[in-house]
N, CA and C atoms as an extended XYZ file, in Angstrom:
300
Properties=species:S:1:pos:R:3:atomname:S:1:resname:S:1:resid:I:1 pbc="F F F"
N       138.569     -120.020      -29.945 N   MET     1
C       138.327     -119.191      -31.404 CA  MET     1
C       138.752     -117.987      -31.965 C   MET     1
N       139.322     -117.063      -30.732 N   LYS     2
C       140.063     -116.012      -31.299 CA  LYS     2
C       140.987     -116.300      -32.224 C   LYS     2
N       142.289     -117.396      -31.748 N   SER     3
C       143.465     -117.698      -32.547 CA  SER     3
C       143.114     -118.175      -33.824 C   SER     3
N       141.573     -118.828      -33.764 N   LEU     4
C       141.130     -119.162      -35.184 CA  LEU     4
C       140.884     -118.234      -36.229 C   LEU     4
N       139.997     -117.096      -35.448 N   CYS     5
C       140.188     -115.893      -36.345 CA  CYS     5
C       141.339     -115.127      -36.737 C   CYS     5
N       142.155     -115.094      -35.943 N   ARG     6
C       143.636     -114.838      -36.230 CA  ARG     6
C       144.320     -115.267      -37.364 C   ARG     6
N       143.774     -116.721      -36.949 N   ALA     7
C       144.825     -117.540      -38.143 CA  ALA     7
C       144.353     -117.492      -39.636 C   ALA     7
N       143.021     -117.230      -39.820 N   LEU     8
C       142.199     -117.176      -40.604 CA  LEU     8
C       142.758     -115.309      -41.652 C   LEU     8
N       143.099     -114.860      -40.430 N   ALA     9
C       143.083     -113.440      -40.888 CA  ALA     9
C       144.373     -113.356      -41.278 C   ALA     9
N       145.541     -113.948      -40.963 N   VAL    10
C       146.850     -114.244      -41.260 CA  VAL    10
C       147.016     -114.638      -42.555 C   VAL    10
N       146.287     -115.826      -42.724 N   SER    11
C       146.377     -116.692      -43.645 CA  SER    11
C       145.808     -115.844      -45.227 C   SER    11
N       144.606     -115.023      -44.825 N   THR    12
C       144.276     -114.466      -45.730 CA  THR    12
C       144.989     -112.909      -45.980 C   THR    12
N       145.691     -112.665      -45.664 N   LEU    13
C       146.624     -111.232      -45.864 CA  LEU    13
C       147.860     -111.967      -46.383 C   LEU    13
N       148.480     -113.191      -45.812 N   ALA    14
C       149.190     -113.623      -46.742 CA  ALA    14
C       148.982     -113.762      -48.024 C   ALA    14
N       147.832     -114.673      -48.455 N   LEU    15
C       147.320     -114.834      -49.777 CA  LEU    15
C       147.346     -113.816      -50.605 C   LEU    15
N       146.677     -112.246      -49.806 N   THR    16
C       146.386     -111.433      -50.825 CA  THR    16
C       147.429     -110.714      -51.381 C   THR    16
N       148.618     -110.375      -50.425 N   LEU    17
C       149.780     -110.267      -50.470 CA  LEU    17
C       150.208     -111.050      -51.424 C   LEU    17
N       150.543     -112.548      -51.137 N   THR    18
C       151.324     -112.878      -52.319 CA  THR    18
C       150.490     -113.092      -53.787 C   THR    18
N       149.477     -112.837      -53.971 N   GLY    19
C       148.523     -112.663      -54.830 CA  GLY    19
C       148.904     -111.624      -55.554 C   GLY    19
N       149.282     -110.505      -54.894 N   GLY    20
C       148.929     -108.682      -55.291 CA  GLY    20
C       150.333     -109.151      -55.918 C   GLY    20
N       151.510     -109.612      -55.314 N   LEU    21
C       152.853     -109.567      -55.955 CA  LEU    21
C       152.951     -110.192      -57.424 C   LEU    21
N       152.128     -111.292      -57.211 N   ALA    22
C       152.232     -111.788      -58.512 CA  ALA    22
C       151.795     -111.264      -59.549 C   ALA    22
N       150.391     -110.454      -59.324 N   PHE    23
C       150.022     -109.834      -60.452 CA  PHE    23
C       150.426     -108.421      -60.757 C   PHE    23
N       151.779     -108.042      -59.554 N   ALA    24
C       152.357     -107.000      -60.051 CA  ALA    24
C       153.223     -107.249      -61.245 C   ALA    24
N       154.034     -108.669      -60.853 N   ALA    25
C       154.932     -108.964      -61.836 CA  ALA    25
C       154.661     -109.152      -62.811 C   ALA    25
N       153.214     -108.995      -63.490 N   GLN    26
C       152.756     -109.699      -64.744 CA  GLN    26
C       153.231     -108.720      -66.009 C   GLN    26
N       153.562     -108.802      -67.161 N   ASP    27
C       153.550     -107.765      -67.600 CA  ASP    27
C       152.020     -107.039      -68.269 C   ASP    27
N       152.103     -106.002      -68.308 N   HIS    28
C       150.790     -105.074      -68.590 CA  HIS    28
C       150.870     -105.482      -70.634 C   HIS    28
N       149.494     -105.354      -70.871 N   PRO    29
C       148.940     -105.644      -72.367 CA  PRO    29
C       149.769     -104.600      -73.083 C   PRO    29
N       150.170     -103.598      -72.946 N   ASP    30
C       150.274     -102.305      -73.415 CA  ASP    30
C       151.896     -102.099      -73.533 C   ASP    30
N       152.763     -102.776      -72.483 N   GLN    31
C       153.709     -102.700      -71.882 CA  GLN    31
C       155.009     -103.605      -73.761 C   GLN    31
N       155.446     -102.500      -74.339 N   GLU    32
C       156.218     -102.870      -75.084 CA  GLU    32
C       157.311     -103.556      -75.313 C   GLU    32
N       157.808     -104.870      -75.906 N   HIS    33
C       158.631     -105.800      -75.301 CA  HIS    33
C       159.979     -105.478      -76.609 C   HIS    33
N       161.175     -104.950      -75.984 N   HIS    34
C       162.340     -105.001      -77.206 CA  HIS    34
C       162.826     -105.938      -77.154 C   HIS    34
N       163.458     -106.576      -78.424 N   GLN    35
C       164.800     -107.752      -77.989 CA  GLN    35
C       165.985     -106.961      -77.708 C   GLN    35
N       167.067     -108.188      -77.470 N   GLN    36
C       168.623     -107.774      -76.744 CA  GLN    36
C       169.104     -107.171      -78.135 C   GLN    36
N       169.474     -106.360      -78.138 N   TYR    37
C       170.278     -105.529      -79.076 CA  TYR    37
C       171.339     -106.302      -79.490 C   TYR    37
N       171.619     -106.677      -81.029 N   VAL    38
C       172.852     -107.605      -81.359 CA  VAL    38
C       173.394     -106.605      -82.499 C   VAL    38
N       174.653     -106.399      -82.431 N   HIS    39
C       175.190     -105.443      -83.428 CA  HIS    39
C       175.605     -106.619      -84.940 C   HIS    39
N       175.196     -106.144      -86.135 N   HIS    40
C       175.076     -107.283      -87.165 CA  HIS    40
C       175.673     -105.863      -88.264 C   HIS    40
N       177.274     -106.347      -88.511 N   LYS    41
C       177.795     -105.096      -89.339 CA  LYS    41
C       177.724     -105.250      -90.731 C   LYS    41
N       176.806     -106.311      -91.190 N   ASP    42
C       176.505     -106.781      -92.539 CA  ASP    42
C       175.274     -106.323      -92.846 C   ASP    42
N       174.570     -105.610      -92.007 N   TRP    43
C       173.284     -105.130      -91.993 CA  TRP    43
C       173.261     -103.521      -92.587 C   TRP    43
N       173.604     -103.357      -93.621 N   LYS    44
C       173.988     -102.019      -94.222 CA  LYS    44
C       173.093     -101.732      -95.434 C   LYS    44
N       172.556     -100.419      -95.931 N   LYS    45
C       171.751      -99.458      -96.796 CA  LYS    45
C       172.225     -100.710      -98.104 C   LYS    45
N       171.474     -101.429      -99.084 N   GLY    46
C       172.027     -102.013     -100.105 CA  GLY    46
C       172.298     -103.520      -99.789 C   GLY    46
N       173.182     -103.647      -98.601 N   HIS    47
C       173.290     -105.638      -98.307 CA  HIS    47
C       171.800     -106.120      -97.825 C   HIS    47
N       171.972     -107.521      -98.105 N   ARG    48
C       170.777     -108.088      -97.861 CA  ARG    48
C       170.614     -108.894      -96.170 C   ARG    48
N       169.696     -108.932      -96.089 N   ILE    49
C       168.984     -109.402      -94.760 CA  ILE    49
C       169.073     -110.839      -94.600 C   ILE    49
N       169.330     -112.074      -94.116 N   GLN    50
C       169.101     -113.504      -94.481 CA  GLN    50
C       167.332     -113.482      -94.330 C   GLN    50
N       167.230     -114.475      -94.833 N   ASN    51
C       165.711     -114.740      -94.877 CA  ASN    51
C       165.444     -115.093      -93.326 C   ASN    51
N       166.524     -116.088      -92.732 N   ASP    52
C       165.899     -116.491      -91.304 CA  ASP    52
C       165.896     -115.240      -90.396 C   ASP    52
N       166.947     -114.476      -90.448 N   ASP    53
C       166.952     -113.320      -90.170 CA  ASP    53
C       165.401     -112.536      -89.970 C   ASP    53
N       165.275     -112.207      -91.125 N   TRP    54
C       164.063     -111.274      -91.437 CA  TRP    54
C       162.450     -112.137      -90.997 C   TRP    54
N       162.584     -113.098      -90.835 N   SER    55
C       161.537     -113.783      -90.913 CA  SER    55
C       161.028     -114.200      -89.237 C   SER    55
N       162.331     -114.248      -88.691 N   ARG    56
C       162.128     -114.001      -86.723 CA  ARG    56
C       161.885     -112.558      -86.306 C   ARG    56
N       161.706     -111.758      -87.370 N   GLY    57
C       161.950     -110.221      -86.534 CA  GLY    57
C       160.296     -109.812      -86.601 C   GLY    57
N       159.545     -109.273      -85.982 N   GLU    58
C       158.278     -108.501      -85.938 CA  GLU    58
C       158.061     -107.952      -86.545 C   GLU    58
N       157.027     -107.463      -87.223 N   GLN    59
C       156.404     -106.112      -88.167 CA  GLN    59
C       156.438     -104.907      -87.052 C   GLN    59
N       156.879     -103.717      -87.444 N   VAL    60
C       156.718     -102.442      -86.526 CA  VAL    60
C       155.841     -101.498      -87.244 C   VAL    60
N       154.924     -100.827      -86.620 N   ASP    61
C       154.135      -99.635      -87.142 CA  ASP    61
C       155.673      -98.685      -87.141 C   ASP    61
N       155.518      -98.207      -88.397 N   TRP    62
C       156.509      -97.437      -88.537 CA  TRP    62
C       156.498      -95.752      -88.126 C   TRP    62
N       155.017      -95.838      -88.030 N   HIS    63
C       154.705      -94.370      -87.446 CA  HIS    63
C       154.745      -94.149      -85.969 C   HIS    63
N       154.457      -95.524      -85.114 N   ALA    64
C       154.583      -95.309      -83.839 CA  ALA    64
C       155.340      -95.385      -83.034 C   ALA    64
N       156.490      -95.941      -83.960 N   HIS    65
C       157.766      -95.829      -83.520 CA  HIS    65
C       159.111      -95.172      -84.232 C   HIS    65
N       158.444      -93.846      -84.642 N   HIS    66
C       158.799      -92.584      -85.118 CA  HIS    66
C       159.888      -93.311      -85.863 C   HIS    66
N       159.504      -94.073      -87.120 N   LEU    67
C       160.383      -94.355      -87.971 CA  LEU    67
C       160.270      -93.183      -89.366 C   LEU    67
N       160.540      -93.477      -90.237 N   ARG    68
C       160.330      -92.971      -91.697 CA  ARG    68
C       159.563      -93.882      -92.400 C   ARG    68
N       158.697      -93.236      -92.714 N   GLN    69
C       157.686      -94.015      -94.041 CA  GLN    69
C       158.575      -94.713      -94.748 C   GLN    69
N       158.690      -96.216      -94.634 N   PRO    70
C       159.270      -96.787      -95.747 CA  PRO    70
C       158.814      -97.003      -97.328 C   PRO    70
N       159.893      -97.040      -98.255 N   PRO    71
C       159.095      -97.136      -99.430 CA  PRO    71
C       158.573      -98.026      -99.883 C   PRO    71
N       157.701      -97.604     -100.884 N   ALA    72
C       156.683      -98.576     -101.966 CA  ALA    72
C       157.959     -100.274     -101.667 C   ALA    72
N       157.088     -101.246     -101.163 N   GLY    73
C       157.263     -102.820     -101.491 CA  GLY    73
C       158.421     -102.776      -99.874 C   GLY    73
N       158.467     -101.763      -99.327 N   TYR    74
C       159.459     -102.086      -97.850 CA  TYR    74
C       158.682     -102.122      -96.860 C   TYR    74
N       158.851     -102.639      -95.666 N   GLU    75
C       158.570     -102.589      -94.556 CA  GLU    75
C       159.446     -102.583      -93.247 C   GLU    75
N       158.959     -102.326      -91.864 N   TRP    76
C       159.899     -102.162      -90.835 CA  TRP    76
C       159.898     -103.274      -89.891 C   TRP    76
N       161.058     -104.324      -89.537 N   ARG    77
C       160.945     -105.179      -88.496 CA  ARG    77
C       161.336     -105.104      -87.610 C   ARG    77
N       161.482     -105.361      -86.193 N   GLU    78
C       162.379     -105.427      -85.234 CA  GLU    78
C       162.864     -106.992      -85.232 C   GLU    78
N       163.989     -106.664      -85.199 N   VAL    79
C       165.159     -108.064      -85.587 CA  VAL    79
C       166.362     -107.613      -84.281 C   VAL    79
N       166.453     -108.382      -83.064 N   ASP    80
C       167.649     -108.113      -82.690 CA  ASP    80
C       167.843     -106.738      -81.964 C   ASP    80
N       166.987     -106.426      -81.741 N   GLY    81
C       167.309     -104.750      -81.124 CA  GLY    81
C       167.194     -103.790      -82.318 C   GLY    81
N       166.762     -104.544      -83.325 N   ASN    82
C       167.171     -103.569      -84.653 CA  ASN    82
C       165.925     -103.132      -85.372 C   ASN    82
N       165.821     -101.918      -85.650 N   TYR    83
C       164.618     -101.689      -86.393 CA  TYR    83
C       165.488     -101.982      -87.787 C   TYR    83
N       164.525     -102.861      -88.912 N   VAL    84
C       165.343     -103.106      -89.896 CA  VAL    84
C       164.124     -102.825      -90.750 C   VAL    84
N       164.787     -101.823      -92.288 N   CYS    85
C       163.341     -101.543      -93.251 CA  CYS    85
C       163.887     -102.107      -94.506 C   CYS    85
N       163.304     -103.517      -94.898 N   ALA    86
C       164.016     -104.183      -96.361 CA  ALA    86
C       162.677     -104.668      -97.292 C   ALA    86
N       162.907     -105.160      -98.249 N   ASN    87
C       161.949     -105.609      -99.028 CA  ASN    87
C       161.879     -106.869      -99.075 C   ASN    87
N       160.739     -107.153      -99.343 N   ASN    88
C       160.886     -109.141      -99.586 CA  ASN    88
C       162.127     -109.687     -100.427 C   ASN    88
N       162.794     -109.258     -100.795 N   ASP    89
C       163.947     -109.767     -101.424 CA  ASP    89
C       165.074     -109.553     -100.700 C   ASP    89
N       165.003     -108.859      -99.203 N   GLY    90
C       165.939     -108.656      -98.131 CA  GLY    90
C       166.863     -107.551      -98.593 C   GLY    90
N       166.799     -107.355      -99.217 N   VAL    91
C       167.442     -105.893      -99.556 CA  VAL    91
C       167.021     -104.487      -98.632 C   VAL    91
N       168.544     -104.051      -97.913 N   ILE    92
C       167.913     -103.502      -96.854 CA  ILE    92
C       167.854     -101.697      -97.120 C   ILE    92
N       167.069     -101.221      -96.620 N   PHE    93
C       166.602      -99.614      -96.884 CA  PHE    93
C       167.586      -98.624      -95.740 C   PHE    93
N       167.226      -99.491      -95.031 N   SER    94
C       167.655      -98.481      -93.307 CA  SER    94
C       168.196      -99.506      -92.000 C   SER    94
N       168.488      -99.293      -91.495 N   VAL    95
C       168.821      -99.701      -89.754 CA  VAL    95
C       168.936      -99.128      -89.119 C   VAL    95
N       167.871      -99.033      -88.061 N   VAL    96
C       167.989      -98.036      -86.595 CA  VAL    96
C       168.369      -99.017      -85.306 C   VAL    96
N       168.863      -98.587      -84.595 N   VAL    97
C       169.049      -99.399      -83.485 CA  VAL    97
C       167.846      -99.094      -82.455 C   VAL    97
N       167.047      -99.822      -81.817 N   ALA    98
C       165.679      -99.957      -81.410 CA  ALA    98
C       166.247      -99.051      -79.836 C   ALA    98
N       165.442      -98.656      -79.467 N   PRO    99
C       165.537      -98.000      -78.216 CA  PRO    99
C       165.298      -98.544      -77.285 C   PRO    99
N       165.744      -99.037      -75.674 N   HIS   100
C       165.265      -99.859      -74.699 CA  HIS   100
C       165.091      -98.908      -73.798 C   HIS   100
């Protein structure tokens, strides 16, 4: 009986520890994810960002990320570790490297 209780206690402890580690490894919902930085030498003010690059970027809240308010008709997106402010035609107003 004593060995059965010990085996049950050890297996319960092992299950608790592995479950706790799996939980600790999960992302927290409030944790921000930044993309890996890629330098794009053609992303400059007045140039155009390709539609496929722009469309895979995630729109970001400029205020929450301490960016300048975009001009009317422009928005900020995070693309390849960069914050890019452009309009619907892809004309770039500003590019800032996202902090990691």
